[in-house]
C-alpha positions as CSV (number, residue, x, y, z in Angstrom):
1,M,-23.3,71.2,14.1
2,L,-22.9,71.9,10.6
3,F,-22.0,68.2,8.3
4,F,-19.8,69.3,5.7
5,G,-18.7,67.0,2.3
6,L,-15.0,67.9,2.1
7,E,-14.4,64.3,-0.4
8,S,-11.0,65.5,-0.1
9,Y,-8.6,68.1,0.5
10,V,-6.4,68.0,-3.3
11,Q,-8.6,70.5,-6.1
12,R,-7.5,68.2,-8.7
13,I,-10.3,65.6,-7.8
14,L,-12.6,68.0,-6.0
15,D,-13.0,69.5,-9.6
16,K,-13.4,65.8,-10.5
17,M,-15.9,65.2,-8.4
18,K,-17.2,68.3,-9.8
19,K,-17.8,69.9,-6.1
20,G,-17.8,73.2,-7.3
21,V,-14.9,74.5,-4.4
22,E,-11.8,75.8,-3.8
23,K,-9.6,74.0,-1.9
24,S,-7.8,77.6,0.1
25,I,-11.4,78.5,0.8
26,I,-12.2,74.8,2.9
27,K,-9.9,75.1,5.7
28,R,-11.5,79.2,6.6
29,I,-15.5,77.9,6.0
30,L,-13.5,75.4,9.0
31,D,-11.8,77.5,11.0
32,E,-14.5,79.8,10.8
33,S,-17.4,77.4,12.8
34,A,-15.2,76.3,15.1
35,N,-14.0,79.4,16.0
36,A,-17.8,80.8,15.8
37,G,-18.7,77.4,18.3
38,I,-19.9,74.5,16.2
39,F,-18.6,71.7,15.7
40,N,-17.8,70.4,12.4
41,H,-18.9,66.6,11.1
42,V,-16.5,66.3,7.9
43,F,-17.2,63.4,5.2
44,F,-14.2,62.7,2.7
45,I,-14.4,59.3,0.7
46,C,-11.1,57.3,0.1
47,G,-10.8,55.8,-3.3
48,F,-13.1,58.2,-5.5
49,P,-11.8,57.1,-9.6
50,G,-8.9,58.1,-10.6
51,E,-7.2,58.9,-6.9
52,T,-4.3,58.7,-6.1
53,V,-2.4,57.3,-2.9
54,E,-0.3,60.2,-2.2
55,E,-3.7,62.5,-2.7
56,F,-5.9,60.6,-0.2
57,K,-2.9,61.1,2.2
58,T,-3.4,64.9,2.0
59,T,-6.8,64.5,2.9
60,Y,-5.6,62.4,5.3
61,E,-3.6,64.7,7.0
62,F,-5.6,67.8,6.5
63,V,-8.4,66.2,8.2
64,K,-6.2,64.3,11.1
65,K,-4.3,67.9,11.7
66,N,-7.3,69.6,11.7
67,I,-9.7,68.1,13.5
68,N,-11.1,69.2,16.9
69,K,-12.5,66.4,18.8
70,P,-9.5,63.3,17.8
71,E,-11.2,61.0,20.2
72,L,-13.2,61.0,17.8
73,F,-11.1,60.7,14.8
74,T,-10.7,56.1,14.2
75,E,-7.8,55.0,11.2
76,Q,-9.4,51.5,11.8
77,Y,-9.8,51.5,8.4
78,L,-6.4,52.9,7.1
79,T,-4.5,49.8,7.2
């Protein structure tokens, strides 16, 4: 299992956080580790200072679309 501090799937927010990662490689890294049989656990942040609702929705939709264990994904905090 790998734990990833994804935090956001929006480059502007990643830059604000000074994550030092390009959005363009995130999906590739997650796909390659999953294809190698490694379970990915991804952390993300909702409401980072300056983040818009639309920006968070981008991250949320990315995670929801790419999760390989949907039973572990809860939406209870999004209402």
